[in-house]
C-alpha positions in Angstrom: 80.5 135.6 50.4 84.2 134.8 50.8 86.8 136.1 48.4 88.9 133.4 46.7 92.0 134.8 48.4 90.3 134.5 51.8 89.5 130.8 51.0 93.1 130.1 49.9 94.5 131.7 53.1 92.1 129.8 55.3 92.9 126.4 53.7 96.6 127.1 54.2 96.0 127.9 57.9 93.8 124.9 58.5 95.7 122.3 56.4 99.3 123.5 56.3 100.0 125.7 59.3 97.9 124.2 62.1 99.3 120.6 61.5 102.7 122.1 62.6 101.4 122.2 66.1 102.1 118.5 66.3 105.7 119.1 65.1 106.2 121.8 67.8 104.7 119.6 70.5 107.1 116.8 69.8 110.2 118.8 68.9 110.2 121.6 71.5 111.1 120.2 75.0 109.1 122.9 76.9 106.0 122.1 74.9 106.5 118.4 75.0 106.5 118.5 78.8 103.2 120.4 78.7 101.5 117.6 76.8 102.7 114.7 78.9 99.4 114.4 80.8 97.1 115.7 78.2 94.4 113.3 76.9 91.9 115.4 74.9 90.4 116.3 71.5 91.5 119.8 70.7 89.7 121.6 67.8 90.1 124.8 65.8 87.0 125.8 63.8 85.3 128.7 62.0 81.6 129.3 61.6 80.7 129.3 57.9 77.1 129.4 56.7 78.2 127.9 53.3 79.6 124.7 55.0 77.7 121.6 55.9 76.6 122.0 59.5 77.6 125.7 59.4 81.1 125.1 60.5 84.5 124.1 59.1 87.5 122.9 61.1 90.2 120.4 62.0 91.1 118.7 65.3 93.8 116.8 67.1 93.3 113.7 69.2 96.1 114.0 71.8 97.2 111.2 74.2 100.4 112.4 75.8 103.3 114.2 74.0 104.0 111.5 71.4 100.6 110.0 70.5 98.9 112.5 68.2 96.3 112.1 65.4 95.6 115.1 63.2 92.2 115.1 61.4 92.0 117.7 58.6 88.7 118.9 57.2 86.8 117.2 60.1 84.7 118.8 62.8 84.3 116.9 66.0 80.9 117.5 67.6 82.2 117.3 71.2 85.8 118.4 71.5 87.3 118.9 75.0 88.9 122.2 74.0 87.9 124.4 71.0 88.9 127.7 69.5 85.8 128.7 67.5 86.1 131.7 65.2 83.1 133.6 64.2 84.0 133.5 60.5 86.6 132.5 58.0 87.7 136.1 57.7 88.1 136.5 61.5 90.3 133.4 61.6 92.5 134.5 58.8 93.0 137.9 60.4 93.8 136.3 63.8 96.5 134.1 62.4 97.9 137.0 60.4 98.5 138.9 63.6 95.5 141.2 63.3 94.1 140.5 66.8 91.1 142.5 68.0 87.8 141.8 69.8 86.3 141.1 66.3 88.9 138.4 65.5 89.3 136.6 68.8 87.8 133.1 68.9 85.4 131.8 71.4 87.4 129.5 73.7 85.6 126.5 75.0 86.7 124.0 77.6 89.1 126.4 79.2 88.2 125.7 82.9 87.3 122.0 82.7 90.4 121.1 80.6 92.8 123.9 81.5 95.9 121.7 81.1 95.1 120.9 77.5 94.0 124.5 76.8 97.2 125.9 78.3 99.5 123.5 76.3 97.6 124.3 73.1 97.7 128.1 73.6 101.5 127.9 74.2 101.9 125.9 71.0 99.9 128.4 69.0 102.0 131.3 70.3 105.2 129.3 69.4 103.8 128.6 65.9 103.0 132.3 65.5 106.5 133.3 66.5 108.1 130.8 64.2 106.0 131.6 61.1 106.0 135.4 61.6 109.7 135.8 62.3 111.6 138.4 60.4 115.1 137.7 61.8 117.3 134.6 61.8 117.5 133.3 65.4 120.9 132.8 66.9 120.3 129.4 68.5 120.9 126.4 66.2 117.9 124.5 67.5 115.6 127.4 66.8 117.1 127.6 63.3 116.4 123.9 62.7 112.8 124.2 63.9 112.1 127.3 61.9 113.4 125.8 58.6 111.6 122.5 59.2 108.3 124.3 59.9 108.7 126.6 56.9 109.6 123.7 54.5 106.5 121.8 55.7 104.3 124.8 55.4 105.4 125.6 51.9 105.1 122.1 50.4 101.8 121.4 52.1 100.5 124.9 51.1 101.4 124.3 47.4 99.6 121.0 47.5 96.5 122.4 49.2 96.2 125.3 46.6 96.5 122.7 43.8 93.6 120.7 45.3 91.5 124.0 45.5 92.1 124.7 41.8 94.4 127.7 42.2 94.8 128.7 38.5 98.6 128.8 38.1 99.4 125.9 40.5 96.7 123.6 39.2 97.7 124.3 35.6 101.3 123.4 36.5 100.2 120.2 38.2 97.8 119.2 35.5 100.5 119.4 32.8 103.1 117.6 34.9 104.1 113.9 34.6 105.1 112.1 37.8 107.7 114.5 39.4 109.0 115.2 42.9 110.1 118.7 44.0 112.0 118.9 47.2 113.4 121.3 49.7 116.6 120.4 51.6 119.6 121.6 53.6 123.0 120.0 53.2 123.8 117.4 55.8 120.4 117.8 57.5 118.0 115.3 56.0 115.7 115.6 59.1 114.4 119.0 57.8 113.7 117.9 54.3 110.3 118.1 52.6 108.8 117.4 49.2 105.8 117.6 47.0 104.9 114.9 44.4 103.0 116.0 41.4 101.3 113.7 38.8 98.7 114.6 36.3 96.9 117.2 38.4 97.2 115.4 41.7 99.6 116.4 44.5 100.9 115.1 47.8 103.2 116.8 50.2 105.5 114.8 52.4 108.0 115.3 55.2 111.6 114.1 55.2 113.6 112.9 52.1 111.8 111.3 49.2 113.6 108.0 48.9 111.8 106.1 46.1 113.6 107.9 43.4 115.8 111.0 42.8 113.6 114.1 43.0 113.1 115.9 39.6 114.1 119.1 41.3 115.6 120.0 44.7 116.0 123.5 46.0 119.0 122.8 48.3 120.6 125.2 50.8 124.2 125.0 52.1 123.2 125.9 55.6 120.2 126.9 57.9 121.3 130.5 57.7 121.2 130.4 53.9 117.8 128.8 54.0 116.4 131.4 56.4 118.0 134.2 54.5 116.0 133.2 51.5 112.8 132.2 53.3 112.6 135.4 55.3 113.3 137.5 52.2 116.6 138.9 53.6 118.8 137.5 50.8 118.5 138.0 47.0 117.9 134.5 45.5 120.0 135.1 42.4 122.9 136.3 44.4 122.6 133.4 46.8 122.7 131.0 43.8 125.8 132.7 42.4 127.5 132.5 45.8 126.7 128.8 46.2 124.3 129.3 49.1 121.5 127.8 47.0 122.0 124.8 44.9 119.4 123.8 42.3 119.7 120.1 41.8 118.1 118.2 38.9 116.3 120.7 36.7 117.3 124.3 37.5 115.1 125.8 34.8 112.1 124.9 37.0 113.5 126.7 40.1 111.9 130.1 39.3 108.5 128.6 38.9 108.7 126.5 42.1 110.1 129.5 44.0 107.2 131.7 42.7 104.7 129.2 44.2 106.6 129.4 47.5 106.3 133.2 47.5 102.5 132.8 46.9 102.1 130.6 49.9 104.2 133.0 52.0 102.0 136.0 50.9 98.8 134.2 51.7 99.9 133.2 55.2 101.0 136.7 56.2 
């Protein structure tokens, strides 16, 4: 029997973290090159006796570096490459960096589809390095990628926990009228992300929300300021006082939204 916390973590890995592989494959030149000749269905799954068919998972349909389809909550019966974990708990431990013989997945299709397997493994390692980072990188491109991935993870993670009925997040969403909460960095709209909440329902999105002004935006003055907060290196109140964080729209909701972000971060580490 899984604990609720294990289920929350697993949903974040499946539906918020693993979709970032597509972002990395298209934004990182070295990874993009690896996928140029890949045409394969690549799957990540975990055995689960409580699930229909005894397995849960998600998969990618990859046709070159730019043509990707990401299928969440869907197990393909015949993937070309698959990382199959023996349990939900083993998968969570693996993605939290607790690697051991007990947490390693069964790797299928390695020999027959080595190019796809190699590209995917490199992407997983890159994702791990981005999401487990404790220091701000020196390279501007690395900073951009890290902030983008963290913004996407946080907004998607909040939406996923709402859909699972997380008590605090679902209560917040259930009482909310139609509102958009956003994350942004000044002068860099390409790394923005948002979550739209309405009467208990939620949807995470990438980029700027352009249909209306967001109800609340947690805005940073630079990538360094964003990473200082996201990596827990800067005190949030001090950053606000110094102008490194700007709360646009409804600052009284900043603490609550920030608390949900911390919850996602804790479940993913």
